[in-house]
N, C-alpha and C positions, 0 to 999 in steps of 0.2 A: 507554433507552438513549439516547435524542433529550434527554429531560431530565437525563440523568446528564453529558453531553455537554456542555450548557448551561452546568450548572452549575460543569464544571472550567473554562470560557472563562472566567467570573463571578470565579472565586476568581483565575485567572490576571490577572484588570482590576486587582483589588483589591490581588494584593503586587507587580505592576511595573504601576504606572501610566503609564511611560518610553513611550507611545505607538510614537516611533520606533524606539524598540530590540526593543520587541514585536512589532514589525511583522518585524524583519530577520529575528528568530526563526519567526516564522510565513511568510516566506519559504522560509526555511530549509530547514524541514520540508516544505514542499508540494515542495519540489524532488526529494525522497527519497521521499515518497508520490506522486508522477507521474514518479520516476526510470523513465527507456528498462530498465532495468534489467528488470524484472518481465515488458515484453514479450517480452523475449529469453527469459527460463522457459519455452518452451513444449514442454519435453517433459520425462522422467523426467530422462536423461542430465545437460542441463542443471540441474534442482533438484538431482542431486547433487553436482554442482560447486559451485554455489552454498553448496550446504551444505556440503562440506570447508573450505570459506574461511572462511562465516557464523561458523562452532562456535567461532573461536577469541574472538569478539565474545561470544557467547554465556558463555562461560567468564570476559572479563574483567571481563561486567555483575557477575558473583559476587562478584570481587575490591572494585569500587564498592561494593556492600550489606555487605561485612563489614569493611571501613573506617569505613562508617558504624556500625555496629553497635558496635565496638572503642572508638572517639571518644563514640560518644551511652548506653554502657550499661556496665555493669560484665563485665566477661568475663574477672576475675582473684580469685584466694583472696587474701586473704580479702575478699567479700564486703562492698561500702560504696555508698550507692546516690548514682549517678553523673547528674547535669546535673537537665535538665527532665522530671518524672514523663510528660509529654504527649510529647513527642519520645520517649523511650526506648518508650511505647507503640508508638508508630507505626514506631519501626525494626524493634521485635520480631514486631509484625503482619505486617510486609515479608519479613523473615528467613524466619517461620515457609513462608508463600505461596511463598516462591521457593528454600527450601533444605528445605521438607519438606511439598510439596504431595502429591497422589495421579494416578497414573496413571489408564488408562483402565480400568484394571482396579482398583482402590483400594486400590494399592499405593501406598506412602509409597517420592517421589522427588522428588530437586527438579528444579527446570526444567532446570538444565542436562544429566543424566541421561538425560531424558524426551526430551531433545535427540538425543544419542548413540544411544539405541535406534529413535528416529526415523532418523537414518540409517540403522544397520546394516539395519533394516526395506525400507528403500527403495535398499539396496546403494549406499551411498554408502561413501567409503575414509575410515574413521575411523583409520590408520597416524600420521598427524601430529599429531591430539588428542592418542592416545592414546601417543604417544611423549614429548609434551610433557608429561603427567599422571605419567608413570613416572618421569623424572628430578625432578620436583616432591619425588616420592612418597620418592626416594629421597635425600634433602637435597641437593639442587643448586637453586641461584636460579633466579626464573623466566628471568631474560635468559640463561645459561649454558641452560636445559631449551627455552628459545626456542629457541635457536639448532639444536640439535640436535633437532629435529622437522619438518625438512622444510617449515616451513608456507610457505603462498605469501608474497610479500615484502611484500602488501598487507596481508594479516593482522599479519605480523610487526610493521610500521609500526602498523599502527592499534592493535597490543598493547601497544607500548612507548609509544605517546600515554596510554591511559587509564591505565597503570602511572605513570605520571611524577604525573598528577593523585593517585594512588590514594597515591603514597609522599610527595608533597611538598606538596601544595595544602592548603591551613588547610580548616576542614570544611564551613563552609559554600560552599564553592565545591565540593567534592567532592558535596553535595546537590545545586546547581543542574546539573551533569554527571549525575547517575544522575536528575534527573526531568525536564529537558528535553532533557538528548541522549539518553537510552535507550531512552524507552517512547513505547508506542503510535506506532509507524513503519513498520509492514506495513500497507499496501492490502488494503482488501476484494478486490479483483481477485485477491492471489496466493492470497487464502485458497480463494478459489473455483477457481484455476485447478489449485488439487489437491486440492481436495474432486473437481470434475472427474473427474479421473487416479485419483484414489480408487473412484469411482463406473464407470469407465471398466474396472474390475476389476484395476486395481494395487492388491494387497492393503498392498502393504509404505508405502501412501500414507499409509494410515489415523491411522499414529500421529503424522506429521507436519500431519495436518490435526486432529488432538484438541493436539497442543502448540500451533500457533498461536492456536486457539478460546480454548483454557483459560486461554493467556498475555495473549490483551487481555482476553478475560472479567475476567481477578485485574484486570491494571494500568488498565481502565477503571473500573472500577465499584468498586475499592476501593484500590488501591495510591495511583495517578495522584491523586486525593484527597488522600489522608494523604501524598505526598512535598510535595506545596505548602503542605500546614499544617508541615508537619517546614521546610521552609525558612523560612515565616515566623517559626517560633521561634528558628531560628536566626543568620538577619538580626538579630533586635530590632528592626528599625526603622530599621535605620543603613540610609541609601542609597548609601551606597559599597559596603556587603559584597552588599547587594542589585544593584548595576551590575556587581561582581567574579563574583558569580554567574552573570548573564545571558550576559557577556563568556566565561567560562568555555563556558556552553552554548555560545553560537554555535563557540568551535572545537570542538566536539565535534561537532557537526553538519557542520562544514565535515569534520570527519574521516572523518566516515559517507558522506558525499558521496562522498570521494575511495576510499575502501571500495567505495560501488556500483560508481563509474567503473572500478574496475579488476577485478571481476568483471567486470561488462557486457564490457570489454574482451576479458577471459577468455572470454565466450562466442562 
């Protein structure tokens, strides 16, 4: 794992040699990893509330992913080869892992559905996210569905920012947000806390432990390096595009910090 993380850091250095900007990204990521939110989640009830708000960020991550797939692969008929074959392979492999992984019983399941199961097992309230998904499945826009969901105001603000990127940003910017703004931001201390709760006899925490460990394992070992290569392909050596991708990632990290601040205040 140490070697993998070292390689991941080396890839970031090669992709974005702008030291000052990279330092700003690292500082924002450190703010998230060391956020006081995690130390305030010291009970099952606090973890439940965290999940009830955070689940919307799990959902919109999938929307970022599908925008990448739509632009970088052929998702229509008649089929024709689209874009760079290397980038095409990368995004399809990431989609496979995120949308069609397996649960702890080896049953096919997306990471979003796995998170929902973890919420139900631990006793969190899924009504807001269920309502959101229900209205979209019945043909309503995500905006109307979000308004009807009774989601926390911070979750609504976060989703709106993400979906603005999904619907309006150029693809290299979407890739920057996906790669730097949404991956491997959950610290080991939180996983240890949930594992401890599980070991103390709360069976509902076991699914969440599996989700966290599985998500970080896949992101760190496979998807992180893949996503970095994808940005390199999309930016084609253009420093302006690289700067755009980094600036968008900074905005995404700031948005996540605001979400974490709001949840911490709620707890």
